[in-house]
C-alpha positions as MATLAB code, in Angstrom:
seq = 'MPPSSADAAKELMRLANQIAYHNRLYHADDAPEISDQEFDALVRRNAELEAAYPELVRPDSPSAAVGHDVASSPLSKVQHEVRMMSLDNAFSDEEVAEFVARVRRFLALPDDAPLAFTAEDKIDGLSCSLRYEHGRLVRASTRGDGQVGEDVTPNVASISDIPQQLAGSPPDLFEIRGEVYMARADFAALNAAQEATGGKLFANPRNAAAGSLRQKDAAVTAQRPLKFWAHGWGATSAMPGQTQAEIVDRFREWGIPVSPLFRCCDTLTDMFAHYETIGAARDSLAYEIDGVVFKVNRLDYQARLGFVAKAPRWAIARKFPAERAETTLEQIDIQVGRTGKLTPVGRLAPVLVGGVTVTNVTLHNRDEIARLGVRPGDRVVVQRAGDVIPQVVENLTREMQRNAYIFPDICPECGSEAVAEDGEVDVRCTGGLVCPAQRTERLKHFVSRGALDIEGLGEKTIDQFFALGWLESPADIYRLKDRREAILALEGWQDKSVDKLLEAVESKRAPDAARLLFGLGIRHVGAVTARDLMKRFEDLPALRDLALKAKSGDEEAAAELSAIDGIGPAVVAALGDFFHETHNIAVWDDLLTEVRPPPYVVETQQSPVTGKTVVFTGKLETMSRDEAKAQAERLGAKAAGTVSAKTDLVVAGPGAGSKLKKAADLGIEVIDEAAWAEIVAAAG';
ca = [
     124.867  177.282  -86.798;
     124.383  179.687  -89.717;
     126.396  182.927  -89.872;
     124.911  186.118  -88.481;
     123.355  188.644  -90.833;
     126.360  190.967  -90.476;
     128.798  188.126  -91.119;
     126.826  187.035  -94.172;
     126.830  190.603  -95.528;
     130.611  190.757  -95.199;
     131.070  187.447  -96.972;
     128.703  188.481  -99.763;
     130.773  191.620 -100.285;
     133.964  189.550 -100.406;
     132.419  187.043 -102.804;
     131.166  189.776 -105.145;
     134.657  191.278 -105.303;
     136.349  187.889 -105.738;
     133.998  186.768 -108.481;
     134.354  190.073 -110.339;
     138.138  189.825 -110.026;
     138.342  186.265 -111.354;
     135.791  187.044 -114.061;
     138.021  189.846 -115.289;
     141.135  187.657 -115.218;
     139.395  184.887 -117.160;
     137.448  186.915 -119.733;
     139.494  190.088 -120.167;
     143.069  189.107 -119.330;
     142.988  185.426 -120.299;
     145.064  184.728 -117.186;
     142.914  182.824 -114.650;
     144.371  182.240 -111.188;
     141.870  179.544 -110.121;
     140.227  176.602 -111.825;
     136.807  176.891 -113.439;
     135.439  174.579 -110.774;
     136.804  176.733 -107.963;
     135.214  179.742 -109.650;
     131.882  177.912 -109.847;
     132.197  177.156 -106.129;
     132.484  180.879 -105.356;
     129.389  181.612 -107.432;
     127.412  178.843 -105.770;
     128.504  179.902 -102.286;
     127.154  183.348 -103.072;
     123.838  181.859 -104.182;
     123.550  179.811 -100.982;
     124.081  182.834  -98.757;
     121.538  184.857 -100.727;
     118.972  182.089 -100.346;
     119.486  182.211  -96.577;
     119.633  186.025  -96.363;
     117.456  187.490  -99.151;
     117.517  190.903  -97.497;
     121.285  191.086  -98.097;
     121.256  190.522 -101.868;
     123.607  193.057 -103.443;
     122.975  195.103 -106.622;
     126.129  193.531 -108.083;
     125.146  190.030 -106.987;
     126.543  187.271 -109.215;
     123.225  185.505 -108.680;
     121.198  188.523 -109.722;
     123.490  188.922 -112.722;
     122.769  185.267 -113.562;
     125.914  184.536 -115.578;
     129.050  186.493 -116.386;
     129.824  189.827 -117.968;
     130.678  189.368 -121.651;
     131.973  192.881 -122.257;
     135.505  191.639 -122.879;
     134.599  188.483 -124.806;
     136.097  188.228 -128.319;
     132.749  186.878 -129.546;
     129.977  189.163 -130.802;
     127.334  190.209 -128.294;
     123.670  189.223 -128.366;
     120.932  191.062 -126.480;
     118.438  188.503 -125.180;
     114.869  189.448 -126.005;
     113.755  187.516 -122.919;
     116.214  187.395 -120.042;
     117.871  184.044 -119.351;
     117.389  183.334 -115.664;
     119.066  181.080 -113.114;
     117.422  178.736 -110.591;
     117.032  178.784 -106.839;
     118.316  175.680 -105.042;
     116.909  173.286 -102.445;
     119.071  170.906 -100.424;
     116.462  168.774  -98.639;
     113.000  167.290  -99.017;
     111.791  169.840  -96.478;
     112.957  172.709  -98.680;
     111.200  171.196 -101.698;
     108.025  170.804  -99.623;
     108.303  174.449  -98.547;
     108.779  175.463 -102.203;
     105.539  173.673 -103.117;
     103.751  175.245 -100.139;
     105.094  178.668 -101.145;
     103.716  178.219 -104.658;
     100.323  177.260 -103.237;
     100.322  180.276 -100.934;
     101.234  182.656 -103.724;
      98.516  181.247 -106.005;
      96.048  181.022 -103.098;
      95.470  177.326 -103.853;
      93.984  175.086 -101.142;
      95.939  171.986 -100.134;
      93.601  169.668 -102.052;
      93.703  171.636 -105.333;
      95.617  169.855 -108.147;
      99.122  171.215 -108.645;
     101.392  169.253 -110.957;
     105.140  169.685 -111.439;
     107.570  168.428 -114.025;
     110.842  166.804 -112.944;
     114.040  166.297 -114.915;
     117.700  165.737 -114.178;
     119.803  168.899 -114.004;
     122.642  168.375 -116.440;
     125.938  170.090 -115.717;
     126.453  172.018 -118.958;
     126.563  175.495 -120.496;
     123.286  177.330 -121.089;
     122.535  178.080 -124.725;
     119.623  179.787 -126.503;
     118.657  178.761 -130.057;
     116.538  181.245 -132.018;
     114.439  179.681 -134.773;
     112.519  181.782 -137.296;
     110.074  179.903 -139.517;
     111.696  176.714 -138.257;
     115.241  177.657 -139.319;
     118.059  178.305 -136.856;
     119.137  181.927 -137.261;
     121.150  182.496 -134.087;
     122.653  180.684 -131.111;
     123.919  182.470 -128.024;
     125.285  181.751 -124.572;
     123.553  183.030 -121.465;
     126.276  185.553 -120.601;
     124.948  187.781 -117.834;
     121.352  186.833 -118.606;
     120.672  189.977 -120.620;
     123.625  189.950 -123.022;
     125.249  186.746 -124.246;
     127.840  185.676 -126.816;
     126.978  184.810 -130.407;
     128.005  181.182 -131.000;
     125.926  180.545 -134.138;
     128.839  179.198 -136.232;
     129.973  177.050 -133.299;
     126.701  175.142 -132.863;
     126.568  174.255 -136.554;
     128.724  171.205 -135.796;
     126.608  169.954 -132.875;
     124.598  167.109 -134.345;
     121.889  167.332 -131.664;
     120.955  170.835 -132.845;
     118.947  170.791 -136.106;
     119.364  173.664 -138.535;
     115.701  173.188 -139.527;
     112.990  172.075 -137.118;
     110.605  169.314 -138.136;
     106.837  169.799 -138.075;
     105.166  173.218 -137.826;
     106.772  175.298 -135.066;
     105.693  178.922 -134.432;
     107.154  181.589 -136.699;
     109.489  182.577 -133.861;
     110.617  180.273 -131.089;
     113.733  180.402 -128.922;
     114.661  177.000 -127.525;
     116.846  177.067 -124.438;
     118.860  174.237 -122.992;
     122.333  172.973 -122.147;
     125.369  172.226 -124.267;
     127.256  169.415 -122.562;
     129.888  166.736 -123.036;
     129.366  163.071 -122.192;
     131.730  161.459 -119.672;
     133.342  159.148 -122.237;
     133.844  161.978 -124.726;
     135.361  164.129 -121.973;
     137.855  161.390 -121.069;
     138.805  160.950 -124.726;
     139.236  164.717 -125.198;
     141.521  165.044 -122.179;
     143.555  162.046 -123.340;
     144.002  163.694 -126.737;
     144.875  167.034 -125.114;
     147.482  165.377 -122.920;
     149.009  163.565 -125.886;
     149.476  166.840 -127.765;
     150.469  168.922 -124.742;
     147.201  170.856 -124.765;
     145.127  172.188 -121.887;
     143.463  169.575 -119.671;
     139.903  170.329 -118.577;
     138.835  169.893 -114.953;
     135.441  168.365 -115.744;
     132.963  167.837 -118.605;
     131.124  171.090 -117.929;
     134.282  173.179 -118.272;
     135.232  171.242 -121.387;
     131.836  171.973 -122.937;
     131.983  175.669 -121.988;
     135.503  176.112 -123.300;
     134.677  174.260 -126.506;
     131.507  176.201 -127.290;
     132.985  179.646 -126.623;
     135.844  179.262 -129.069;
     136.484  182.229 -131.341;
     137.430  179.740 -134.050;
     134.388  177.595 -134.844;
     136.695  175.006 -136.409;
     138.004  174.180 -132.925;
     134.452  173.689 -131.650;
     133.747  171.383 -134.596;
     136.473  169.024 -133.346;
     134.880  168.731 -129.891;
     132.147  166.105 -129.181;
     129.397  168.413 -127.900;
     125.750  167.511 -127.294;
     122.583  169.450 -126.473;
     119.219  169.033 -124.847;
     116.380  171.468 -124.272;
     114.551  172.339 -121.081;
     112.922  175.732 -121.713;
     112.282  178.625 -124.040;
     112.633  182.376 -124.449;
     110.963  184.667 -126.983;
     108.142  183.120 -128.994;
     105.407  184.295 -131.365;
     102.997  181.659 -130.020;
     102.909  179.037 -127.300;
     102.360  175.545 -128.765;
     100.912  174.184 -125.521;
      99.441  175.074 -122.159;
     101.837  173.135 -119.905;
     105.554  172.586 -119.515;
     105.069  168.930 -120.481;
     103.242  169.845 -123.701;
     106.060  172.177 -124.768;
     108.617  169.441 -124.091;
     106.517  167.122 -126.282;
     106.718  169.737 -129.058;
     110.513  169.786 -128.678;
     110.591  166.051 -129.336;
     108.343  166.458 -132.387;
     110.606  169.198 -133.757;
     113.676  166.960 -133.429;
     115.201  168.584 -130.342;
     116.610  166.237 -127.660;
     115.212  166.492 -124.114;
     116.052  164.687 -120.897;
     115.218  160.973 -121.071;
     114.277  161.178 -117.373;
     111.683  163.952 -117.821;
     108.299  163.185 -116.287;
     105.267  164.782 -114.612;
     104.609  164.519 -110.882;
     101.114  165.030 -109.484;
     102.072  164.922 -105.807;
     104.933  165.770 -103.505;
     105.432  162.055 -102.958;
     105.889  161.608 -106.726;
     108.495  164.403 -106.740;
     110.460  162.803 -103.918;
     110.291  159.388 -105.572;
     111.551  160.645 -108.929;
     114.369  162.519 -107.207;
     115.450  159.233 -105.597;
     115.157  157.419 -108.938;
     117.376  159.932 -110.700;
     119.825  159.998 -107.791;
     120.152  156.201 -107.874;
     120.911  156.332 -111.603;
     123.329  159.257 -111.323;
     126.597  157.312 -111.442;
     125.466  155.142 -114.360;
     124.369  158.015 -116.606;
     126.466  158.863 -119.648;
     126.594  162.497 -118.563;
     127.133  164.393 -115.307;
     124.216  165.833 -113.339;
     124.115  167.742 -110.069;
     120.447  167.612 -109.118;
     116.821  167.481 -110.217;
     114.786  170.459 -111.480;
     111.119  170.796 -110.537;
     108.834  173.210 -112.442;
     105.165  174.112 -112.092;
     103.530  172.390 -115.059;
     100.745  174.851 -115.925;
     102.002  177.818 -117.927;
      99.251  180.142 -116.687;
     100.435  179.435 -113.147;
     104.033  180.140 -114.210;
     102.931  183.508 -115.625;
     101.177  184.450 -112.378;
     104.109  183.383 -110.216;
     106.590  185.403 -112.251;
     110.187  185.987 -111.198;
     112.308  187.291 -108.370;
     115.643  189.033 -109.011;
     117.492  186.059 -110.444;
     115.114  183.136 -110.753;
     111.524  182.090 -111.467;
     109.195  181.528 -108.518;
     107.827  178.457 -110.306;
     110.998  176.349 -110.450;
     113.647  175.011 -108.107;
     116.720  172.791 -108.379;
     116.959  170.054 -105.747;
     120.684  169.483 -105.371;
     122.288  166.169 -104.447;
     123.824  165.682 -100.964;
     127.227  167.125 -100.189;
     130.355  165.027 -100.437;
     132.533  164.550  -97.341;
     136.211  164.019  -96.614;
     138.572  163.767  -93.627;
     141.428  166.165  -92.956;
     143.363  167.892  -90.173;
     142.419  171.249  -88.640;
     145.881  172.829  -88.528;
     145.056  176.179  -86.909;
     142.265  178.633  -86.091;
     142.664  182.260  -87.166;
     140.459  185.168  -86.094;
     139.281  187.664  -88.694;
     137.694  191.004  -87.758;
     134.935  192.249  -90.038;
     133.670  195.743  -90.744;
     130.999  195.384  -88.030;
     133.639  194.257  -85.508;
     132.561  190.614  -85.507;
     135.344  188.177  -84.669;
     135.009  185.256  -87.071;
     137.063  182.099  -86.497;
     138.451  180.558  -89.685;
     139.794  177.027  -89.683;
     142.934  176.377  -91.732;
     142.858  172.816  -93.063;
     145.380  170.431  -94.501;
     144.312  170.573  -98.184;
     141.657  167.992  -99.010;
     139.665  167.259 -102.169;
     135.905  167.475 -101.545;
     133.528  167.146 -104.469;
     136.221  167.967 -107.016;
     137.418  171.135 -105.229;
     140.477  171.454 -102.990;
     139.372  172.885  -99.637;
     141.917  174.625  -97.373;
     139.751  176.980  -95.297;
     136.484  176.572  -93.451;
     134.456  179.080  -91.463;
     133.759  178.043  -87.877;
     131.175  180.852  -87.559;
     131.527  181.809  -83.860;
     132.672  180.650  -80.424;
     129.473  178.639  -79.827;
     130.104  176.599  -82.967;
     133.679  175.903  -81.855;
     132.359  174.762  -78.460;
     129.674  172.596  -80.063;
     132.210  170.819  -82.246;
     134.905  170.839  -79.562;
     137.523  171.552  -82.222;
     141.144  172.447  -81.481;
     144.178  172.791  -83.727;
     145.433  169.302  -84.502;
     142.015  167.611  -84.548;
     140.981  165.247  -87.330;
     137.702  166.522  -88.748;
     135.111  165.566  -91.345;
     134.487  168.356  -93.860;
     131.638  168.640  -96.329;
     130.636  171.166  -98.944;
     126.964  171.798  -98.217;
     125.106  171.856 -101.493;
     128.457  170.853 -103.008;
     129.578  174.409 -102.241;
     129.928  175.567  -98.635;
     132.926  174.138  -96.743;
     131.916  173.255  -93.190;
     133.090  170.977  -90.378;
     130.416  168.384  -89.594;
     132.284  166.109  -87.164;
     135.324  166.117  -84.883;
     136.903  162.647  -84.989;
     139.422  163.301  -82.206;
     137.168  165.169  -79.809;
     137.814  162.722  -76.954;
     141.602  163.016  -77.155;
     143.169  164.844  -74.219;
     144.088  168.296  -75.421;
     143.466  171.801  -74.101;
     140.246  173.373  -75.310;
     140.476  176.291  -77.727;
     140.067  179.593  -75.872;
     138.146  182.148  -77.881;
     139.847  185.562  -77.594;
     138.291  188.347  -75.531;
     140.698  190.895  -76.995;
     140.516  192.132  -80.603;
     143.599  190.859  -82.465;
     143.609  194.006  -84.637;
     143.439  196.847  -82.102;
     143.641  195.268  -78.623;
     140.190  196.530  -77.600;
     137.907  194.367  -75.498;
     135.829  191.873  -77.495;
     132.425  190.967  -76.045;
     129.100  189.367  -76.947;
     126.024  191.454  -76.255;
     123.131  189.969  -74.318;
     121.258  187.460  -76.431;
     123.940  187.316  -79.142;
     126.445  184.571  -79.893;
     128.745  186.776  -81.962;
     131.750  188.331  -80.228;
     132.490  191.841  -81.458;
     135.350  194.275  -81.031;
     134.298  197.315  -79.021;
     136.904  199.536  -80.672;
     134.553  200.820  -83.350;
     136.221  203.251  -85.719;
     139.457  203.118  -83.718;
     139.845  199.524  -84.905;
     141.801  199.544  -88.179;
     140.129  196.331  -89.374;
     136.681  197.869  -89.075;
     137.673  201.150  -90.620;
     139.388  199.628  -93.618;
     136.691  196.986  -94.098;
     133.995  199.664  -94.014;
     135.888  201.668  -96.616;
     136.270  198.577  -98.800;
     132.566  197.940  -98.465;
     131.764  201.561  -99.334;
     133.641  201.391 -102.671;
     132.578  197.816 -103.532;
     130.574  197.058 -106.656;
     127.320  196.675 -104.723;
     127.749  200.054 -103.064;
     129.466  203.059 -104.719;
     131.359  200.843 -107.212;
     134.463  203.026 -107.484;
     136.705  201.274 -109.968;
     140.420  201.237 -109.224;
     140.068  201.642 -105.474;
     140.694  198.019 -104.536;
     141.537  196.401 -101.222;
     145.303  196.831 -101.532;
     144.981  200.487 -102.487;
     142.666  201.204  -99.560;
     145.052  199.445  -97.176;
     147.941  201.481  -98.576;
     146.135  204.832  -98.437;
     144.809  204.071  -94.948;
     148.319  203.290  -93.703;
     149.472  206.632  -95.135;
     146.704  208.410  -93.220;
     144.898  209.543  -96.357;
     141.669  207.609  -95.792;
     139.918  207.773  -92.447;
     136.287  207.955  -93.580;
     134.272  207.712  -96.831;
     134.409  211.477  -97.371;
     138.209  211.262  -97.575;
     137.840  209.261 -100.786;
     136.494  212.375 -102.498;
     139.453  214.409 -101.237;
     141.997  212.216 -102.972;
     141.972  214.730 -105.836;
     144.055  216.953 -103.575;
     146.683  214.196 -103.255;
     147.286  213.580 -106.954;
     151.011  214.355 -106.821;
     151.475  212.335 -103.631;
     149.767  209.310 -105.202;
     151.851  209.722 -108.343;
     155.000  209.554 -106.209;
     154.058  206.070 -104.960;
     155.566  203.007 -106.604;
     153.410  201.520 -109.343;
     151.354  204.670 -110.027;
     151.528  206.573 -113.299;
     149.692  209.602 -114.696;
     147.163  207.450 -116.507;
     146.335  205.208 -113.546;
     146.065  208.133 -111.106;
     143.826  210.111 -113.457;
     141.659  207.047 -114.049;
     141.210  206.550 -110.302;
     140.372  210.199 -109.669;
     137.923  210.217 -112.609;
     136.214  207.153 -111.147;
     135.875  208.919 -107.790;
     134.543  212.113 -109.367;
     131.966  210.136 -111.363;
     130.360  209.096 -108.073;
     129.665  212.590 -106.749;
     125.937  212.032 -107.366;
     125.543  208.381 -106.354;
     122.367  206.334 -106.262;
     120.842  206.926 -102.814;
     120.150  203.232 -102.149;
     123.736  202.300 -102.999;
     125.017  205.079 -100.748;
     122.811  203.868  -97.888;
     124.013  200.292  -98.367;
     127.606  201.516  -98.544;
     127.382  203.014  -95.049;
     127.452  199.493  -93.631;
     124.517  199.841  -91.243;
     123.741  196.528  -89.541;
     120.854  194.606  -91.123;
     120.647  197.066  -94.042;
     121.621  195.019  -97.078;
     121.290  196.031 -100.703;
     117.666  194.931 -101.040;
     116.675  196.519  -97.718;
     118.348  199.768  -98.775;
     116.316  199.789 -101.993;
     113.121  199.013 -100.086;
     113.787  201.966  -97.782;
     114.556  204.388 -100.593;
     111.415  203.383 -102.463;
     109.526  204.921  -99.548;
     111.780  207.949  -98.948;
     112.649  210.410 -101.662;
     115.939  211.359 -100.049;
     118.283  210.243  -97.272;
     117.659  213.114  -94.813;
     113.982  212.108  -94.626;
     115.003  208.565  -93.682;
     117.436  209.847  -91.062;
     114.801  212.095  -89.465;
     112.241  209.298  -89.191;
     114.825  206.834  -87.827;
     115.800  209.297  -85.093;
     112.148  209.835  -84.191;
     111.699  206.072  -83.891;
     114.824  205.876  -81.722;
     113.425  208.551  -79.399;
     110.309  206.479  -78.791;
     107.957  207.916  -81.413;
     105.642  204.943  -81.988;
     104.085  206.399  -85.130;
     107.529  206.832  -86.715;
     108.494  203.268  -85.790;
     105.202  201.988  -87.213;
     105.754  203.916  -90.452;
     109.166  202.319  -90.884;
     107.894  198.848  -89.974;
     105.046  199.193  -92.482;
     107.575  199.130  -95.321;
     107.559  195.697  -96.887;
     110.650  193.775  -95.755;
     111.497  196.125  -92.865;
     111.266  194.611  -89.406;
     112.081  195.713  -85.855;
     115.767  194.774  -86.210;
     116.211  197.147  -89.157;
     114.284  199.934  -87.402;
     116.481  199.540  -84.312;
     119.677  199.396  -86.382;
     118.785  202.609  -88.235;
     118.025  204.380  -84.964;
     121.242  203.160  -83.355;
     123.324  204.245  -86.349;
     121.948  207.774  -86.598;
     121.991  208.185  -82.809;
     125.781  207.760  -82.582;
     127.702  211.046  -82.630;
     130.635  209.667  -84.643;
     128.248  208.220  -87.260;
     126.510  211.575  -87.628;
     129.921  213.196  -88.078;
     130.813  210.703  -90.820;
     127.372  211.173  -92.405;
     127.472  214.976  -92.402;
     131.056  214.995  -93.667;
     130.143  212.652  -96.504;
     127.172  214.766  -97.578;
     129.501  217.745  -98.022;
     131.182  215.755 -100.791;
     128.287  213.917 -102.490;
     124.806  214.927 -103.639;
     122.636  211.853 -104.275;
     119.656  212.779 -106.493;
     116.088  211.985 -105.399;
     115.564  208.227 -105.562;
     113.506  207.213 -108.595;
     111.864  203.797 -108.892;
     111.418  202.575 -112.467;
     107.992  200.990 -112.666;
     105.155  200.380 -115.053;
     102.885  203.427 -115.299;
      99.371  202.894 -113.984;
      96.586  204.757 -112.163;
      98.200  203.740 -108.848;
     101.793  204.692 -109.669;
     103.280  206.567 -106.715;
     100.337  205.764 -104.474;
     100.234  203.768 -101.244;
      97.920  200.764 -101.337;
      96.746  198.605  -98.430;
      95.171  195.166  -98.910;
      92.807  193.975  -96.190;
      90.336  191.182  -95.667;
      90.322  187.845  -97.508;
      91.486  187.964 -101.117;
      89.668  185.264 -103.070;
      91.470  185.172 -106.448;
      95.059  185.650 -105.331;
      97.275  185.585 -102.290;
      98.359  188.672 -100.357;
     101.920  188.190 -101.672;
     100.707  188.135 -105.276;
      98.636  191.270 -104.687;
     101.609  193.122 -103.204;
     103.811  192.009 -106.105;
     101.206  193.376 -108.541;
     101.115  196.705 -106.698;
     104.896  197.056 -106.808;
     104.971  196.244 -110.544;
     102.449  199.036 -111.079;
     104.618  201.522 -109.202;
     102.571  201.561 -106.006;
     103.736  201.060 -102.431;
     102.091  198.122 -100.665;
     101.771  199.064  -97.003;
     100.606  196.952  -94.102;
      98.727  199.626  -92.141;
      96.200  202.313  -92.992;
      97.287  205.886  -92.231;
      96.725  209.392  -93.494;
      99.337  208.653  -96.171;
      97.321  205.744  -97.604;
      95.773  206.474 -101.025;
      93.795  203.307 -101.715;
      92.443  200.347  -99.769;
      91.575  197.079 -101.525;
      89.097  195.302  -99.250;
      87.980  191.707  -99.427;
      85.417  189.853  -97.314;
      86.039  190.073  -93.588;
      87.846  193.424  -93.671;
      87.739  194.903  -90.190;
      89.571  197.697  -88.416;
      91.587  198.760  -91.480;
      88.392  199.242  -93.482;
      86.861  201.284  -90.662;
      89.961  203.449  -90.372;
      89.929  204.020  -94.127;
      86.316  205.191  -93.901;
      87.165  207.497  -90.995;
      90.027  209.046  -92.986;
      88.013  209.335  -96.202;
      90.358  207.008  -98.138;
      89.111  205.446 -101.379;
      88.107  201.781 -100.977;
      87.647  199.300 -103.837;
      87.000  195.574 -104.005;
      89.182  192.830 -105.460;
      87.408  192.863 -108.829;
      88.099  196.577 -109.271;
      91.751  195.993 -108.409;
      91.906  193.240 -111.047;
      90.589  195.719 -113.629;
      93.386  198.174 -112.735;
      95.984  195.426 -113.147;
      94.511  194.233 -116.455;
      94.293  197.780 -117.859;
      97.982  198.336 -117.099;
      98.880  195.281 -119.174;
];
């Protein structure tokens, strides 16, 4: 059973902090505490949760950031002209089929309309962008965080697969993007040589390739057996083809290697078949792969589909099945999250699964424990779903006589009663803000990178200040300036570190309203939902007033909230519940005496509909409703689902009914789909 939304939000916060921490150790301090593969597992776990809970994606999401921050890299920085994106993942044929159906829906294509995809093996390497001007290589860069990468031009000079001059007649400017990798045999030989000389051993070929390419000394890279193949492109002065397959053909003509298993698939059946073909050949390939990438073949379709926060809508990576292993469940611990949820965590005898040592596994909730029948001492089968998520899939000693595990009905942190509300499987502590786990976790969430992002106020510091009675609520953070001398008297604090912390706090006196809303930890209000809400409301008091009206039974207020794209009944109820509680209002009012968030501003493309509310009704014949809404948002408009006095424009297609009538009654401007297309085209 998947984790609840609140549980997923907590884990996403923890993952964001962990990944940022290990990124800093690796890139800034050169003192990593975990292996590269373990770090990759954290990043992939984050991506899996975000795929399951898109409404919880954080502003500081490692997936949204695509790669890693290169601020501390010793290599020169490169600003990518076209952002280097990541890929969404699929873990079953059903998910691939849904991806294809989603593409058809977005493009408004009937089931029998031709829709071809390309398929190629997903090599496990390091992304690299090669910028060619007039056919000559002028710069090579890593992906970095997707917007800024590292300049590795001297390093790629020794990679024989990468030509310094392209053959044929490429466009005046063309950025070729692909993967730098290391073959299995070359990886084994490199590690053998490293061991013989007492050098660092690499965990896998991907890490060896990444470490070799990002060397400050290009002479070291030149000694490493690196290879390259292309799978995409960035900035270009002209497109030498109209399909993905045609561009790949140009790569071959220019002398750039591409996947030998690349092919076109005209049907879903073809896609499944080629996935099986590549999977069967996986162990015999000279290089490591971890899946198959499918892309919409037509480039005009790719342009229409566009991108989400971290990935294109027109591509997906179908990952290979998870690996499994047996181990012993040694104990079950209960963790209390910031929403009071009691989460059981299984402590395992260490076991290697898919190249990563697994010691912990989430058991989600009491129903999952009952379903598996697990107890401390059981032998269990563990897998990493999508090669990432540790989970128990089977209890091998279920039938052995042993007392069943009794899920606690008392909070282990504060002793308050722990109950499950009607219709919910999650057991939650009823202690609320009297529970130290919830109070400290909420404070940690408030200062996390996705929320207020107050540097220097980490988990240990919050725990310490909380124990001293200095931090009871978010507003207390802004009163730390009055405790400067007391902080300075603590072990490990010096003038510089105290001043740096207090400066970081003071810099967040006028925080982004969406981040502040997310930082409050309201159930079901993730980072994306917070942004969606603030796009509609200029300031937080306006949101609070409408939420309270909805809570009191005002149907029009509830409808106005529900009309916001991405906001459903659960969010409306959660907002009402939060602002209805006296202690929450006290925390809220206290906080607003310390901070002054400016009016929320949405950066959008200027157009005749910027700042207006648009409603689409009837049948749209040239695009799907989703595509139309995406266009409206890009133009700075709000796409609403209902017509009201606040509606500025209605785009009506054939079959428009009650919404069109209501628009006429209210005197709202109505245009057809062709007129809307002209607005979009004029805006560029």
